[in-house]
N, CA, C and O atoms as a MOPAC input file, in Angstrom:
PM7 MOZYME 1SCF
protein

 N     11.79900 1     2.78400 1    -2.74600 1
 C     11.14900 1     1.97600 1    -3.45400 1
 C     10.29400 1     2.60200 1    -4.45900 1
 O      9.58000 1     3.53100 1    -4.08000 1
 N     10.25400 1     2.23200 1    -5.70000 1
 C      9.67000 1     2.62800 1    -6.69400 1
 C      8.07200 1     2.66600 1    -6.66800 1
 O      7.55900 1     1.70800 1    -6.09000 1
 N      7.33500 1     3.48000 1    -7.12400 1
 C      5.78900 1     3.20600 1    -6.88600 1
 C      5.10700 1     2.11200 1    -7.22000 1
 O      4.24700 1     1.61100 1    -6.49500 1
 N      5.51600 1     1.58300 1    -8.56900 1
 C      5.11900 1     0.18900 1    -8.89500 1
 C      5.39100 1    -1.06500 1    -7.88800 1
 O      4.64300 1    -2.00900 1    -7.63300 1
 N      6.78100 1    -0.75800 1    -7.36600 1
 C      6.97200 1    -1.68000 1    -6.26300 1
 C      6.05400 1    -1.45400 1    -5.01700 1
 O      5.65500 1    -2.45400 1    -4.42000 1
 N      5.73000 1    -0.34000 1    -4.62900 1
 C      5.14800 1    -0.20800 1    -3.45900 1
 C      3.85500 1    -0.66000 1    -3.52100 1
 O      3.31400 1    -1.31300 1    -2.62900 1
 N      3.25200 1    -0.26300 1    -4.75400 1
 C      1.92200 1    -1.00500 1    -5.01700 1
 C      1.63800 1    -2.49000 1    -5.03900 1
 O      0.58200 1    -3.05000 1    -4.74400 1
 N      2.83000 1    -3.04700 1    -5.46100 1
 C      2.76400 1    -4.53600 1    -5.38000 1
 C      2.92200 1    -4.98500 1    -3.96000 1
 O      2.29700 1    -5.98200 1    -3.59900 1
 N      3.76300 1    -4.29300 1    -3.04800 1
 C      3.76300 1    -4.50300 1    -1.58300 1
 C      2.52700 1    -4.59500 1    -0.93300 1
 O      2.17200 1    -5.46800 1    -0.14100 1
 N      1.76200 1    -3.40800 1    -1.42200 1
 C      0.68000 1    -3.31900 1    -0.70800 1
 C     -0.36400 1    -4.07600 1    -1.00600 1
 O     -1.14600 1    -4.39600 1    -0.11000 1
 N     -0.51900 1    -4.41400 1    -2.07800 1
 C     -1.42600 1    -5.31400 1    -2.66600 1
 C     -1.31900 1    -6.54900 1    -1.75200 1
 O     -2.21000 1    -7.00700 1    -1.03700 1
 N     -0.03900 1    -7.01200 1    -1.91200 1
 C      0.56400 1    -8.55700 1    -1.47400 1
 C      0.06100 1    -8.36300 1     0.02100 1
 O     -0.57200 1    -9.34400 1     0.41100 1
 N      0.17700 1    -7.39000 1     0.91100 1
 C      0.07000 1    -7.14600 1     2.10100 1
 C     -1.36500 1    -7.29700 1     2.68400 1
 O     -1.67000 1    -7.85600 1     3.73700 1
 N     -2.23200 1    -6.65100 1     1.73100 1
 C     -3.69800 1    -6.54800 1     1.78000 1
 C     -4.20600 1    -7.96100 1     1.85300 1
 O     -4.88100 1    -8.36500 1     2.80000 1
 N     -3.79100 1    -8.84400 1     0.62100 1
 C     -4.26800 1   -10.46800 1     0.49600 1
 C     -3.63900 1   -11.15100 1     1.75800 1
 O     -4.27200 1   -12.03300 1     2.33700 1
 N     -2.42800 1   -10.76400 1     2.18300 1
 C     -1.99200 1   -11.82000 1     3.07400 1
 C     -2.70400 1   -11.84200 1     4.56100 1
 O     -2.73400 1   -12.80200 1     5.33000 1
 N     -3.29700 1   -10.46800 1     4.77400 1
 C     -3.52600 1   -10.25500 1     6.09000 1
 C     -5.06700 1    -9.58700 1     6.24900 1
 O     -5.63600 1    -8.86700 1     5.42800 1
 N     -5.50700 1    -9.99300 1     7.40200 1
 C     -7.04100 1    -9.59500 1     7.50200 1
 C     -7.01300 1    -7.96200 1     7.85500 1
 O     -7.84100 1    -7.17700 1     7.39300 1
 N     -6.24100 1    -7.69100 1     8.49100 1
 C     -5.99900 1    -5.85700 1     8.88400 1
 C     -4.61500 1    -5.45900 1     8.66300 1
 O     -3.68900 1    -6.18100 1     9.03400 1
 N     -4.42000 1    -4.27900 1     8.04000 1
 C     -3.05300 1    -3.79900 1     7.77400 1
 C     -3.16000 1    -2.11800 1     7.86100 1
 O     -3.96100 1    -1.41700 1     7.24100 1
 N     -2.37800 1    -1.78300 1     8.57600 1
 C     -2.39100 1    -0.49700 1     8.93900 1
 C     -1.58100 1     0.23600 1     7.95300 1
 O     -0.95400 1    -0.42100 1     7.12200 1
 N     -1.51200 1     1.73900 1     7.94500 1
 C     -0.65600 1     2.51900 1     7.38100 1
 C      0.45100 1     2.43400 1     7.60200 1
 O      1.20100 1     2.64700 1     6.65000 1
 N      0.99000 1     2.13300 1     8.77500 1
 C      1.91800 1     2.38100 1     9.62100 1
 C      2.84600 1     0.73000 1     9.02800 1
 O      4.00700 1     0.64900 1     8.62600 1
 N      1.96300 1    -0.22800 1     9.16000 1
 C      2.37000 1    -1.50400 1     8.95200 1
 C      3.17100 1    -1.35300 1     7.05000 1
 O      4.16000 1    -1.93500 1     6.60400 1
 N      2.41000 1    -0.53700 1     6.48500 1
 C      2.73700 1    -0.45900 1     5.20600 1
 C      3.67900 1     0.35700 1     4.78200 1
 O      4.31600 1     0.21100 1     3.73900 1
 N      3.82800 1     1.45600 1     5.76400 1
 C      5.21000 1     2.32300 1     5.79900 1
 C      6.40700 1     1.62700 1     6.25300 1
 O      7.51800 1     2.06100 1     5.95000 1
 N      6.24200 1     0.44600 1     7.04700 1
 C      7.27400 1    -0.02800 1     7.63300 1
 C      7.59400 1    -1.32800 1     6.20200 1
 O      8.73000 1    -1.69100 1     5.89600 1
 N      6.64900 1    -1.70100 1     5.69700 1
 C      7.07800 1    -2.63400 1     4.45600 1
 C      7.64000 1    -1.96000 1     3.56000 1
 O      8.68400 1    -2.49700 1     3.19000 1
 N      7.35800 1    -0.82700 1     2.94500 1
 C      7.65100 1    -0.05500 1     1.85100 1
 C      8.82300 1     1.06600 1     2.04600 1
 O      9.50100 1     1.56300 1     1.14700 1
 N      8.89600 1     1.35500 1     3.52600 1
 C      9.98800 1     2.22500 1     3.80200 1
 C      9.37900 1     3.86700 1     3.23500 1
 O     10.11900 1     4.84800 1     3.16900 1
 N      8.37400 1     3.87900 1     2.98400 1
 C      7.64200 1     5.19500 1     2.53800 1
 C      7.07600 1     5.75900 1     3.53500 1
 O      6.86800 1     5.20700 1     4.61500 1
 N      6.74200 1     7.07500 1     3.20000 1
 C      6.06300 1     8.13900 1     4.34900 1
 C      4.89100 1     7.85900 1     4.46600 1
 O      4.37900 1     7.09300 1     3.65000 1
 N      4.16800 1     8.39200 1     5.49100 1
 C      2.53700 1     7.78700 1     5.55700 1
 C      1.68600 1     8.73000 1     4.56500 1
 O      0.51500 1     8.38800 1     4.39700 1
 N      2.11200 1     9.80100 1     3.93400 1
 C      1.56700 1    10.52300 1     2.85500 1
 C      1.75700 1     9.87000 1     1.80800 1
 O      0.79000 1     9.85900 1     1.04600 1
 N      2.90100 1     9.16300 1     1.39300 1
 C      3.19000 1     8.33600 1     0.09100 1
 C      2.21600 1     7.33600 1     0.19200 1
 O      1.47500 1     7.22000 1    -0.78400 1
 N      2.00400 1     6.41700 1     1.35700 1
 C      1.42300 1     4.96600 1     1.43100 1
 C      0.01900 1     5.76500 1     1.19400 1
 O     -0.52000 1     5.35000 1     0.16800 1
 N     -0.59500 1     6.60700 1     1.72700 1
 C     -2.22200 1     7.11500 1     1.34700 1
 C     -2.53200 1     7.50600 1     0.19300 1
 O     -3.58400 1     7.35000 1    -0.42600 1
 N     -1.22700 1     8.22500 1    -0.20000 1
 C     -1.52200 1     8.55300 1    -1.95500 1
 C     -1.82700 1     7.24700 1    -2.67600 1
 O     -2.77000 1     7.12000 1    -3.45700 1
 N     -0.87400 1     6.18800 1    -2.32700 1
 C     -0.36500 1     4.94600 1    -3.06300 1
 C     -1.87400 1     4.11300 1    -2.89100 1
 O     -2.26400 1     3.58700 1    -3.93400 1
 N     -2.75900 1     3.94200 1    -1.67800 1
 C     -3.89700 1     3.57800 1    -1.48200 1
 C     -5.05600 1     3.88800 1    -2.20800 1
 O     -5.93200 1     3.15900 1    -2.67400 1
 N     -4.83800 1     5.58300 1    -2.22300 1
 C     -5.92500 1     6.19000 1    -3.19300 1
 C     -5.92300 1     5.96000 1    -4.62100 1
 O     -6.94000 1     5.76400 1    -5.28700 1
 N     -4.50200 1     5.99900 1    -5.15300 1
 C     -4.54300 1     5.54700 1    -6.48500 1
 C     -5.04700 1     4.13500 1    -6.59200 1
 O     -5.99700 1     3.93300 1    -7.34800 1
 N     -4.46000 1     3.02100 1    -5.84400 1
 C     -5.07100 1     1.57600 1    -5.80800 1
 C     -6.63600 1     1.61400 1    -5.91600 1
 O     -7.28300 1     0.93500 1    -6.71300 1
 N     -7.16500 1     2.51000 1    -4.99700 1
 C     -8.71400 1     2.22200 1    -5.07500 1
 C     -9.23400 1     2.93100 1    -6.02400 1
 O    -10.38000 1     2.61900 1    -6.35000 1
 N     -8.68200 1     3.89100 1    -6.62900 1
 C     -9.23700 1     4.50900 1    -7.85100 1
 C     -8.88700 1     3.90400 1    -9.25600 1
 O     -9.23600 1     4.37000 1   -10.34100 1
 N     -8.07600 1     2.69700 1    -9.02000 1
 C     -7.80700 1     1.81300 1   -10.16400 1
 C     -8.66900 1     0.61100 1   -10.01100 1
 O     -8.79500 1    -0.23600 1   -10.89600 1
 N     -9.19600 1     0.57400 1    -8.96900 1
 C    -10.41600 1    -0.69500 1    -8.33200 1
 C     -9.53900 1    -1.89500 1    -8.32200 1
 O     -9.82700 1    -3.07300 1    -8.53400 1
 N     -8.23900 1    -1.25100 1    -7.98600 1
 C     -7.14300 1    -2.82900 1    -7.80100 1
 C     -7.31900 1    -3.17600 1    -5.96100 1
 O     -7.05200 1    -4.25100 1    -5.42400 1
 N     -7.72100 1    -2.20500 1    -5.42600 1
 C     -8.04800 1    -2.11900 1    -3.70900 1
 C     -8.99200 1    -2.36100 1    -3.29200 1
 O     -9.73700 1    -1.47200 1    -3.70500 1
 N     -9.58100 1    -3.06100 1    -2.65500 1
 C    -11.30000 1    -3.01100 1    -2.11600 1
 C    -11.41000 1    -3.57000 1    -0.49800 1
 O    -12.50400 1    -3.61700 1     0.06600 1

């Protein structure tokens, strides 16, 4: 899955649920924990994830 697609999935999951784990996001995106954590950091830096 491309980075932009992962970001959309992560943002959608966070909006839909009160609690989302890195493992949940790995399952949803098919990405590794390291990749998901990097994506979370990127989204946080962009102020898109709070």
